C-alpha positions as CSV (number, residue, x, y, z in Angstrom):
1,X,66.3,97.1,-38.0
2,X,67.3,93.8,-36.3
3,X,71.0,94.7,-36.4
4,X,70.3,98.1,-34.7
5,X,68.3,96.3,-32.0
6,X,71.2,93.8,-31.5
7,X,73.7,96.6,-31.2
8,X,71.5,98.5,-28.7
9,X,71.2,95.3,-26.7
10,X,75.0,94.8,-26.7
11,X,75.6,98.4,-25.6
12,X,73.0,98.0,-22.8
13,X,74.6,94.8,-21.6
14,X,78.1,96.4,-21.6
15,X,76.7,99.3,-19.5
16,X,75.2,96.9,-17.0
17,X,78.4,94.9,-16.8
18,X,80.5,98.0,-16.2
19,X,78.0,99.2,-13.5
20,X,78.4,95.8,-11.8
21,X,82.2,95.9,-12.0
22,X,82.3,99.4,-10.5
23,X,80.0,98.4,-7.6
24,X,81.9,95.3,-7.0
25,X,85.2,97.2,-6.7
26,X,83.5,100.0,-4.6
27,X,81.8,97.7,-2.1
28,X,84.0,94.7,-1.8
29,X,85.5,94.7,1.7
30,X,87.8,91.6,1.5
31,X,90.2,93.5,-0.7
32,X,90.4,96.4,1.7
33,X,92.7,96.8,4.7
34,X,89.9,98.3,6.9
35,X,86.6,96.6,7.3
36,X,84.0,99.3,8.1
37,X,81.4,97.2,9.9
38,X,80.1,93.7,10.8
39,X,77.5,93.6,8.0
40,X,80.0,94.6,5.3
41,X,82.5,92.0,6.4
42,X,79.9,89.3,6.8
43,X,78.3,90.0,3.4
44,X,81.7,89.8,1.7
45,X,82.5,86.6,3.5
46,X,79.2,85.1,2.4
47,X,79.9,85.9,-1.3
48,X,83.5,84.6,-1.0
49,X,82.4,81.4,0.7
50,X,79.8,80.8,-2.0
51,X,82.6,80.3,-4.5
52,X,84.2,77.7,-2.2
53,X,80.8,76.1,-1.8
54,X,80.3,76.0,-5.5
55,X,83.7,74.4,-5.9
56,X,82.7,71.7,-3.4
57,X,79.8,70.7,-5.7
58,X,81.9,70.2,-8.8
59,X,82.4,66.6,-9.8
60,X,86.0,67.0,-11.0
61,X,88.0,69.2,-8.7
62,X,91.6,70.4,-9.3
63,X,93.2,70.1,-5.9
64,X,93.7,72.2,-3.9
65,X,90.9,74.2,-5.6
66,X,90.1,77.6,-4.3
67,X,93.2,77.8,-2.1
68,X,93.7,81.6,-2.5
69,X,90.1,82.3,-1.9
70,X,90.1,80.1,1.2
71,X,93.0,82.0,2.7
72,X,91.1,85.3,2.2
73,X,88.0,83.8,3.8
74,X,90.1,82.5,6.8
75,X,91.7,85.9,7.2
76,X,88.2,87.5,7.1
77,X,86.9,85.1,9.7
78,X,89.8,86.0,11.9
79,X,89.1,89.7,11.5
80,X,85.4,89.0,12.3
81,X,86.4,87.3,15.6
82,X,89.1,89.8,16.4
83,X,86.6,92.7,16.0
84,X,84.3,91.0,18.6
85,X,81.4,90.7,16.2
86,X,78.4,88.5,17.0
87,X,79.6,84.9,16.8
88,X,76.0,83.6,17.1
89,X,75.2,85.1,13.7
90,X,73.8,82.3,11.5
91,X,75.8,83.4,8.4
92,X,79.0,83.2,10.4
93,X,78.2,79.6,11.3
94,X,77.3,78.8,7.7
95,X,80.7,80.2,6.5
96,X,82.6,78.2,9.2
97,X,80.7,75.1,8.1
98,X,81.6,75.6,4.5
99,X,85.3,76.1,5.4
100,X,85.2,72.9,7.6
101,X,83.8,71.0,4.6
102,X,86.5,72.5,2.3
103,X,89.2,71.4,4.8
104,X,87.7,67.9,5.1
105,X,87.5,67.4,1.3
106,X,91.1,68.5,0.9
107,X,92.4,66.5,3.8
108,X,90.7,63.4,2.4
109,X,92.3,64.0,-1.0
110,X,95.7,64.3,0.7
């Protein structure tokens, strides 16, 4: 019986994983050419910036870490500004702060 329960657990985990992957592809806006609204863009930027923020906390970094992701974030920030979205949004400030810290760390490293 334990084997059957383990198999059921594995199948359920796989279903959840595929559900997450499908939604990630469906709702990710940074990979699209057209950003539908401010909230979608900002939410995608928050998720992307979190990966840079996580990299900043790592004790042993491989420089320049997160370079491709940083370029995507910078393009997203440019789109945000170009669309005339609310620049006083706190999440926008947070993302800009993360990117400033990312730049500082990489400049210090040379």
